[in-house]
N, C-alpha and C positions, 0 to 999 in steps of 0.2 A: 861692342860691350867691353872690352878691356880697355879702353880709352875713360867708360864710363867708371868700371872700376881701378883706375886710375886717379880720376876726378875726385873720388871719394864716396860714388853710390855706394849704399849698404844692401841695397833691394833689385832682383833681377825679376821683372814679369815676365812668365815668359805661358806657352798654353800647344799642347798639339797641333791644332789648328794654324796656330803660328808658322809652323816648321822650321821650327830654330832651337828645341830642343837640343837637338845636338853642338847646334854652334855654344850656345849658355854651358853646355857641362865644360866641353874646351876652354872657352875664356876664362871661366871656375879657373878647371886644371891647372894652363897656363897661366895665369895668375897667383897662381900657387908655387909654380913651380920659377916664376921669375923673382918672387921674394914680396909680390905688392900684395897680394895676403900671407895671413900665417898658415892658414888653412881653410878648408870645406867650413869649419864654422863664420867664422867671418864675414860671409855673406848669406843672404834671405833669400830664398829662392819659393817664387809661387807658378803654381803652374796650375790645368784646369781640366776639367772633363768635359773633352768632347759632346756636342749636341748627342753624336751618333751612336754614344757608346754608355747611354741610360740603362740598359739592360740590366739587372742585378747580378746577372753572373759573369758582366761585362767589366765593371768596373775594376773592381782589384788587378783582373789582368792587364788594363789599361792603363793601368799606374804603375805595375812592374814593369811595361811595355817605356811608359816613360822615364820612369830608371834606368832603364840599360840607355836609354836616349844620351841623356845626359852622364851616362857612367855613378850615378851617385848612390850611396845607399838608401838616403832619403829625401824629402821633399819640405819644406818647410811650412809653407801652407799648403794645401791646394782646397782648390773650392769649383763651385759645381758654376762652368760658365754660362750656364743659359737655362731657365725651367722647364721649355720646351725639349722634347725629346724627337731626334729626326732615325729614320730608318738609314741605315749605313747601306752604302754600293756594296756588292759582292767583291770581297775582294779577290786582291790576282792571287797569284798562284806562291804562298810563301811569305803574305802581304794579310797577316791577322786583323790591321786595324788601319782601315784604308779611310785616307783625308774627307772624300766627299761623303756627299748623304746624297739617296736614293730621291729620283723622282718620274713622277706619272709619265703617261703615253704625251700628254699634255703641258708638260712641263714644271708642273706644280709640284711642291716638298710632298712628302709622302710622312705624314710624322707616324713615332710614335713612341707615343705618350708612357712612362708609368708612372706610378704614385711618387709623389716626392718626399716623402717619409722612407721608402723603399731606396730609395736614392741615397739617400741622407745614408740609413742605416749602416748603408756598403762602405761610406766613407768613415762613418767609426768603426768599423771593422777595419781599415788603412791605419788608423792610429792606433788601434791596439796592436795591433803588428809590426807596430814601429815605420812602415812606409812612408808616412807622413807624419809632422805634429802637430798640424792645427790644422783644421780645415772650414770653409766658410762658403758664401754663396757669389754672386753675381747676376745681374740684372733681376733680383726679386724682388717684385712689390712689399710694403707691408705685411698686407694679408698672405705674404707664400710665409713672410720671414714668423712672422706669428705662429706657421701654422705647423713650419721647424719647432719652434719653440717647447711649444707645444705637445711635441711628440720624441721628444731629440734623448738620448744618454748623455750626448758630449753635445756642449753648446757650440752654434758658427760664431769664429771670435772675427771676423771680417763680412763687409758684403760690398763689392767691387760694383760701382754704379756710374751711369753718364751723369754728369755733376761740374756744371760752370755756370758764371755769373747769370744765361739766358736760360736755363736749366738747374735752378739753384736748391729746389725742393726742401726748403729748412725743414717743415712738420717731418721728412721720413729722415732727414741727419738728429736730427735732435731724437726721434723715436730710437734709432739703433743708438745712438749714444745710451740714452736714458735704459738700454739692455744690455752694456756692454759690450756692443759689438761693434768694433770701429769701423770705420769707412773708408774707402777707396775712391778717389775721385778718378778715373778715365776722361779721356779727351777734357781736360780740364781747361785748355785753350780754344774749345772746337776746334771740329774739325774745317779748314777752308774749305772744302769743295762740298761740305755738308751743312755746316754752321752759317746761314748767311738771312741776313734780316729781309726785310721789303724790301728793301733800297739794294738788296744783294753786297752790304757789308760784311767784313767777315768781325767776330768778336774782338781780336785784338785789331780793329781800326775804330773801335766804338770810341767815339769822342771824350766818356766820362773816361774811360781805361787811360785814354790818351793823356788826358790833364793832369790825372792821379800819377802816370811811371814816369812826363815828365817834370813834375813837384817832388819828385824822388828820386830823380836822377837815376829810373830801372826805364829796362823794355817794358813794352806792356804783358808780354809772353810773364816775366819775373813780378808783377804785381797780380797778376791773378792764378799763379802759383803763391803767393804770400799771401792772397785774400784765401785759399780753402784750407792752410795751414794753421791759420790763422781762427778759422771756427772749429779747429779739432776734427780737420779732413786729411787723408794722406792722398801722397799725389805720385804718377809714377809718368813721369815729363817723356814723350818719346822722339828720338832725333838718332839720326845717322851722320850728322854733322858736328863733329868735335867743338867746334866753338859755341854753337848754340849747345852740348852737354856742357857745358861747362859754367854757360850764363844759367842755363837752367835751373843749378844748383849754389849759383851765387845771388841767392835769396833768402840770407841768414844772416844778411850785415843793417837790415832796416827793419821798422815797423809800419807798418799801415794805420793811418788815426780811427778814431771810433765813427767820425765824420767818412772818412773813406770808407770803411767797411757797409755806414751804412748807402751811398750813395752807389758804391756796386750791389747792393743785394736788392737795391728799387729797377736793378738793369734785367728781373724776369719777368716773359713771356709768358706761360714757358715755352722755348723751342726745345723740342726731344729732336736729335739727327740722326742718332741711331734710334731707329724707331722699328724693325724688325714690322714692317706691315703686314707681311708675305707669314709672316708667322702666328698671325691673328686665329688660322684657325685651330690651333695645339688647343685642347681643353687647357694647359700651361700655361697660356700664355699671361700676362702679368694684366691681369682685369681694372687692376688700378689706373692702368695707364690710359687707357682708354678713356679718359672725360677730359684727356690734354686736348689741344688746336688741333695738333698734326691729323688726328684719327676721326675730324667731325668732316 
């Protein structure tokens, strides 16, 4: 994370379930101490509400817990990680916020769903109390976003969704942008062990992507990230390798042509990799996803 900050990254994306909020806070503090950052204000931090903490009375304490882990006075953007709610496991002594969620005797998840508008109302309170500066969503389909928009006092500023050329979601992107909700793409490059076509090929091995990358003297990853930026989508590439952290940041010295963008957009299958099929019994599962091939 410190290398990313030194490279010039201005946003760190974390979540309670990632188990790295403490490390995020340490990286920021050390970067300030070393003069890489002038202050906490120089970096934007996104964190997320764990699905096990959707009970309204649990939400503000969960946010304060994340703030304590990061040793920070505020979170720039706090989003609901997923619309479905899970029953948390019984916490160990002294641990009020377990990472794991409960299962029944057959190993199936136990859901603990609350009304999404009630969950959202608690995030609005977090803004009122200065715990977070902005609030948003993740893995919400368009109908669920409409539900929040129709019942909110503070609008969501962002929806973080799986987005890559094999799951292009042009209608959802346009719907969000039309409602002044920014879009963040997770898995912009796909995920090697999940995002495979019928021949077992990954997105970065796609012939069209490779040809465009070769034409620009860039890597397939750089082309895929640039594609999202040019359609107005934010990207949060993940890597622990310093050279790839630098490569992923080096996407501002070229542009894709209109034809490049068109050819990449034609790759849409759609193929959702983070399909969360085991979450379908939740009453809050995104119903609009169910028309996609992976659920058939």
